[in-house]
N, C-alpha and C positions, 0 to 999 in steps of 0.2 A: 493428615492435613499438611499443607505447605506452610511453614512458619514464616510470619512476616515481622517478627520481632528481631531486630538486628543488634547483636552485642556491640557495645561501643569500644571495647578494649582494642580491637584491631585498628579502629579509627585513630585512637590515641597513640598507638604505637607508630603509625605512619606519620601522623601530624607532628609528633615530637622529633621527627628526623628531618632536618632541613633539606637533606639531599633528595628527599622524595617530594619536595614542594617547590622545586625551582621553576616549574612551568606555570601552574595555576594554583597558588596557595589558597584561593577562595574555596576550591573544592576540598582541600585538605582540612579546612576548618568546619566545613558544613556537615552537620550530622545527617545520617541517612534519612531520618524522618522528615527533617527540614527539606532535604533534597527532593523527596517524593512530593511534599507539599508544594514546593516551587514548580515542579514539573506539572502537577495538576493545575495550579493557578495559571501557569503560562498557557496551557491548552484552553482553559475556560475563558481567558481573555480573548481568544480568537474566535469563539463560537457564536458571538453576537453578530458578526458581520459576514457578508457574502451570501448570495442566493443562487443556488444551482437548481435548474428545472429537471435535470436528467437523472443522474445516479442517486442523489439524495431522495428524490421523489420516488424512484424505482424501489428503494429499500423502505422508505417510510410508509408507502401504501401497502407494501407486503406485510409489514408489522400490524397495520391497522386491520387488514382484511383476512389474515391467515385463519382466524377462528370464525369470523362471521360469514365470509364468502370466499372460501379457499379456491374455488374454481376460477375466480376472476384474477387470481395471482398464481395460477398453476405453473407458469413458466419458472417462477422463483423457487419452486419446490426442489430444485437441484441444490438449494441452500436451506433445506428444511429446518435443520436445527438452529440456524441463524434466525429464521422466521419465528420459531417458537420462543427463543430467548428474547428477540426483539419485540415480539408480540406481548410477552409478559411484562417487559420493561415499559412498553407504551401504556399498558393498563395501569402500571404503577405511577407513571409520571404524566398521565394524560392532560392534566391542567397546564402543563408546561409546553405542550405542543412540540414543534420541531426542535426548539431549544432543548427540551428534555431529552430528545433522542441524541442530540449532539453531546449533551452532558454524559450520556451513557458511553459514548465513544471515548471521552476524556477519562472516564473512570476505568474502562477496560485497559486503555494504554498505560495508565498509572499502575494498575495491578500488575501488568506485564513487566513494567520497570522494576517493581518491588521484588517479584519472583526472580527475575534475571539477576538482580543484585544479590539476593540470597544464594543463588546458584553459584555465583562467581566470586563472592567476597572473600573466600578463604584462599583464593589463588592469585588475585590481582591486587595491585595497589589501589586502595579505595578512591584516591584522587583520580587516577586514570580510569577506573571503572565508572565513576560518575561522569567523567568527561565523555567516555564512549557512549554511555546511555543518553547523554544530552544530545550527541550527534545523531543517534537513532531517532530521538523524539523530534529533532529539527527536520530530519528527512521526511517525517510524516506530515508536517504542517502545511504542505501544499495540497494535500489530498482531502477527500471528503471527510467531514467531521462526525457525521452520524455514526452510531453503532453499526458496524458493517461486517461482512463475512471475512474480510482481510484482517481486521484487527482482532476479531474473535479467533480466527485461525492461528494468528501469532500467539495469542494467549494459550490456546490449547496445545500448540506445538511446544511452547516453552514448558508448560506443565508436564507434558509427556516426557520431555528430555530430563526434567527435574527428577521424576520418579525413576526413569530408566537409569540415569547416572547413579542415583542413590542406591538403586537395587544392585547394580554391578559392583559398586564400591563396597557395599556391605554384604554382598552375596545373598540378597534378600529377594526370594522368588516373588513374594507378594507385591513388592514395589515394582518389579519388572512387569508383572501382570497389570498393575495400575498404569504403567507407561503405555502398554499396548491398549488398555481400555480407553485412554484419552485419544489415542490415535484412531480407534474405532469411532469415537464420537466425532472427531475432527473431520472425518470423511463426509459427514452430513452437515457440517458447517459450510464446507466448500468441496464439491465432488473431486476436483483434482488432488485434494489432500490424500487420496489413496496412495500417492507416491511416498507418503510419509512411512509406509511400511518398509521402505528402504533403510530406516533406522536400524533394522536388524543387522545391517552391515557394521554398525557401531559395536554390536555385541561381538561380532567376529573379530573386529579390530582390537577390541579390549582383550579378547582371548590371545591374540597375537602379541600384544604388548606385555601381558602378564604371564604368558606361557602356562595358562591354566589348562586343566584336563579337557579334552574334547567332549567327554560325556557331560561335564558340567555346563559347557557352552551350549550343547544341544538342549539341555534341560532349561537353560535361560531363554533360548530362542522359543522353545515350546511355551514357556510362560508368557512371553511377549505376544505370540500369535494367539494364544488362548485369551489373553486380555483384549486383543483386537476383536476377536469374534464375539466376545461377551459384550463389548461396547456397541458394536454394530447390531448385535441381536437385540439389545435393550432398546435401541432407537427404532428398529423395525417393528418391534412389539408395540412401542408407544404409537407409531404411525397407524398400526392396525387398530388400536383402541380408539384413536381419534378419527378414524375413517379417512386418513390421509394417504394410506399406502398406495392405492391405485393411482392417485394423482402424482405421487412421487415417481412411481414406475413409468408413467407417461412422460414425466419431465426428463427422465434418464433416456428414454427413447429419442426424445427431441434433441437432447445433448449429443447423442451419438450421430444423429442425422445431420447435425450442424458440423460434425467433423468430416463428413463425406464431401468429396469434390463435386461441385455442381457445374452444370453447363450454363451457357449464357454469358452475360456481361462479366468479364474477368475482374473488373474493378469492384464488383459487388460480391465477390466470393467471400464466404465466411472465414473467419480467422482461427477456427478451431481444428483445422486439418492437421493430422499428425506430422506430415512433412513440413508444414509451415511452423509448427511449434518447435520442432527439432532445429529447423533453420534459425529461428529466433534465439533459441538457447545458445547455439554456437556463435551467431553473429553478435549478440548482446554481450556475451562474456569476452569475446575477442576485442570488441570495442572498449569494454571496461578496462581490460589489461592495457590496451593501447593508450587510453586516456591517462591512466595512472603511471604507466611507464614513461611516457613522454614528459609529463609534468614533473614526475619525481626525478627523472634524469636531469631535467633542466635545473631544478632547484638544488640538487646535490652537486651538479657541475658548478653552479654559482657558489655554493658553499666551499667547494674545493678551491676555487680561485680565490675566495676570500681568505682561506687558510694560508694559501701561498703568499698573500699580500700582508699577512699579519706582522711580519718583521721588516716590511719595506718602509719607505719614507712616508711622511705624513701626507704628501700630495697624492701618492699612488693609493694609499689606503682611503683617502677622501674620495678619489675618483671611483674606486671599487665600491665604496659604500653608497655613493650617489647612484651608481648603476643598479645596485641591489634594490634600493628603495624605489628607484624608477620602475623596476619590474613589478614590485609590489603595488605601486600606484596604478600601473597599467591593468593589473589583474582586478583591482578594486573597481576601476572604471568599467571593465568588461562585465563585471557583476551588476553594476548600477544600470548600465544600458541594456542588460538582459542578454548579452551575447554569451555570457556564462550563466546559464539558468539552472533551475533546480534539478533538471535531468542531467546536465553536465556534472554537477556535484555528486549526484547519485551514482553515475557511472564511474566517476573518479574514486569514490569511497569503495565501491564494489571491487574495482580493480586493485586497490591497495590491499584489501583483504585477501584476494586471490594470490597476489604476489607474495604477501606475507606467509601464506600457507605453504609456499614452496620452501621457505626457510624453516618454518616451524616443524615440518615433517621430521627433520633430522636434528632439531635444536635440543639441547640438554635441558628440557623443562619438565615440570612435574607431570607424571604419567596421567593423573586424573585431569589435569588441565589439557593435556594433549587430546584425550578422548572427548572432552567438552568442546574443544575447537573442531574436532572431527564432526561432531553433531551439528555445531554451528555452521560449518561449511556445507554440510549436506542440506541443511535448512536453506542456506543462501542459494544453492544451486538448484534444488528440486522445486522450491515453491513457485518461482516464476515460470517454470516449465509448463504449468497448466493454464497459463494466462494467454489470452489472444494477442496481447501486446508485450509479453515477456517482462523484462525489467521495467519498462516504462510504466506499467500499471501495478505490478506486484513486487518489484525489486525493493521498494522502501520498507516492506513489511517483514523482511526476512534477515535483517541485520542484527537482531537482538543479541545473539551470543557471539557470533564471529567478530563483529566490529569491536566491541570492548576488549576482547582478547588480543586482537591485532594492534589496537591502540596501546595497550599495556606493553606488548612486546617491543613496539617501535620506540616508545618513549623511554624504555629502559636501555636503549642503545646510547652509549656515552661517546663513542668515537668510531670512525670507520677508517680502515687502512688496508691496503693490498699492495702487492708488488706486481707491476706489469712487466712481463718478460717478452722481448722481441728478438727473434732469430732472423738474421738477414745476411746472406753471403757467408754463411758458416760462422758468423760472428754474433755474439749474444749481447743484447743491451737490456738493462733493467732499470726501471724507474719506480720509485715508491709513490703510491697514490694514497693520500690520506685527507681526512676531514677532521679538524680538531674538535675537541669537546665543546669549546666555546661556539664555533661556527655551526656545529650540528644542533646545539641547543637553540641558537637563533633561528635556524632553518625550521626545526620542529615547531617552535613557538609561532613563527610566522605562518606556516602552513595551517596550523590549527586555528589561529585567529582568522585567517582568510575563509576557511571552511565554515567556522561558526558565524562569521559575519554574513556569508552567503546564505546560510540557513535562516538566520533571523530576517535578513533583507527580503528573501523570497517568501517567507511566511507572512511578511507584512504586505507585499504586493501581489501575492498569488493565492487568494482564497478559492482554489479549485477553478471552476468555470465562471468566476466573477473576478476577472483580473484587473482590479482597479486599486488606486491608492485608497487606503482605508479611511483617510480623512474625508473622502467623498461619500462614504457609506454611512449615512445617518438618516436615511429615509425609510419609514416603516411600511410594512405590507398589511393590507386591510383584510386580514383573516384571523379568526380566533386561534387558528392552529399555527400561525406564524408569528405570534407575539414574541417580541424580544429579538427578532431577526431584522437586520438593517442592510440596505444595499444603496446603490446610487439612485439619484432622482429619476433618471430616464428609465431604469429597469423597474423601479417601484411603480412609476406612473403607468408603464405599459402593462404590467401584470395586474395592478389594481383596477385598471380600466377593463381588463378581461373578466375579472371576478365580478365586477359590477354589471357588466353587460350580459354575461352568461347567466346571472341569477334570474333574468327574465324568462329563460327557457329551461333552466335546470334547477332541480331541487336536490337537497342532500339525499344520498342513497340511490339516485338515478344512475342508470348505466350510461356511460359517456365514452366516446372514442377520442382520446387526446393523442394527436399524431404530430411528430413522430419521436421527439426527444423532450417531451414536456410532461413527464410523469408526475411532477410536483403538483400539477393542476388537480389531480385526483385527491391528493392529500389536503390541499388548501381548501377545496370545495366540498370535501367529504362525499365524493361520488365514487362510483364503482367502475373499474375498467370493463369495457364491453368485450375486448379481447382477453385472452388468458395471459397476456403480457402487457404490462403498462408501458413498456419501452419498445415499440415495434421496430425501432431503428436497428436493433440487433438482428432482425430477421433478414434473410435473403427473400427474393420474390416468391419462391415456392413455399417456404414456411409461412410467410405472411398470408398468402392465398389460402393455405390450409387452415390456419387459425381463424381467418375471417369467415370462411364457410362454416366451421364448427360453431362459431359465435352466433352467426345468423340463425342456424338451426336451433340453437339453445335459447335464444332470446326472441320472443314474438314481437317485441317493440323495438323499432329501429332507434339507434342512439343519436343524440346531438353530436356533431363532430366539431372538435376544436382543433384547428390546424395551424401550425406555425408557418410563418411566411419567410423567415430568415434563419440562417444558421445560428446556433446558440452555444456550441461547444468548441473545444480545441482552439484554433486560431481565431474563431469568431466570439471568443469569451468576453469581449468588451461591448457586446450589444446592449442597448440599441444605439448608444452614442457613436459606436463605430460598427457599421454593417458591411459585411463582405460583399463585394460586387457580384452580379450575376443573379440568375433565377434559381432560387433554392430548390424549387420543385423539379428542376431539370438537372440536379446534381448527379454526377456520374455514378456515385456510389449507391444512389437511391432511386434512380430513374425507373428501373423495372418495377420496384415495389410501389412507387408513386403512380405508375400507370394502372396498376391493379386497383388502388384506392380511387383513382379518377373514374374507372369503369363502374365501381360500386356506387359512387356518388351520382353518376348519370343514370344508372339503372333504377335507382330509387328516388329520383327526382329531387335531389338535394339542392337547396338554394342558399346563397350567402345572405345573411341578415345583419352582419356587423363585421367590422375589421378595424384594426389600428396598425401601427407601424410593424408589429411583430406577429399578430395573431388574427385569425378570422373565425367566425362562428357560422356553421352551416346546419340547417335543419331539413329533415326529409319531407317529402310530399305526404301529407296525412292520409291521402287516399291509397297509399301503397304500404304494404307490410312486408316483413322479412319472409313470410310464408310464400310469397310470390317467387 
């Protein structure tokens, strides 16, 4: 078992040393258990507000239907173990509805915080470790709150590293086996987690650092691989027992087909092609280093100038101080007006970790901490590689180990100095470049305060695809499954009108086609997806046509179609108060798929019976059936 009881002795040792509390004394005084409680409470405070129709609905209906009607959520089976865990959780908290699923997300994140703390507490200043974990939690709070495959992946990833590190440190083959076992499980949480097998490089790196025998290393690698195969085997056997294996294999075929290059409209190409994923990996990390490098160079340059002015006249020091705080005010303004958004902060943080890694490779730090940082950096680099949007969608979930280590290393820097040597016309000039301890402390504190402010600010203004001021989100949704969830008046009215109108044509457990980014309708109305995918927006035209034909053959009764009229995600996340201009049905990314739907509606004589500002309801001609 992974211990969650934290000895207080190390906390007392650091808190009694004023030199370790010069930045954030609050964290020095805070006990680990209280810190975990505050992290959990902060997340719970945020789960009452914000209403997303796409991703949260996609996962919530998966959890509800994985046991009762698995074919209707067959696309999701590439996340099979996520569905099993989520399905069991939904059964446990069913009276709480969507709020209960969000509570599960907060619990998983808090457990990940606790395990990461236990993993790193022997090597890092507890104050800095808590600070690093707080930054990780803040980076998560713009994303979906429900229990999801990314948060579960992070938890299983951290558990795997916990056992692998402990096994290497104690030369315990069984713990290395358990590390591999959790990697085997994690592949079924999220299929791209197969890249986690690369943690075997950490075993090789540990061999290099400790100069242990090759035979011992081979035996450890064997244990890791054996654990992986055992974990994967257990899951496959469980699939076989539940009758889910064939559906899972079909979902894998679909995943691989999504990675192939398609002909047709280039704008509608799928984002899972290998070349695109590799390009995103390269471009995202270069952009992160660029963000961190430019911003860090600017702040360090300012700190250097402040150090030079420390012994100058009061006027010069006053001018320099005014310039420094003017820059800080400008950054705060850019955050407030959303020119520096949560993605900017995420890229900056990622870049800081990658730049720090360059120094930590040769830094005289504890060997075990070095291997932990290696694992953390591998997590940071590999996890976004399997996501269609790279760091934008997955980057915030892989900071757990690497960021706290980087924060601890940087905050332990007391001063920076170097000698710049210039050779010109066979003459040599040298100049000492330094940043005093005082200015470096001010710089570190200011940077951290800005990042923390940005994290809290964007958590307040960005509940995923409901990007509004939270003071406006106090309107309820009229569904027993959405109790305790509040959004803006316009969004609540639009969705409540849809629920009321559709109840005339649809009963619970009816098959419905909610098109194309409104999967939450299924969960709110307790209906079943007609397609095998509750979020057809992820399909290109060929895949949508194929799923539609299979669904027509499988279901003799044609479904009622709920169709959205406006964009609801991304830049359109302020609907319906702010609607993007243009005809959503002719959107370049979806036009080929929309044409297929239009042909289906015409073929079966669908007619519109209701609409409001955001949705419309269409019912088929009763004289026609899917068998035609």
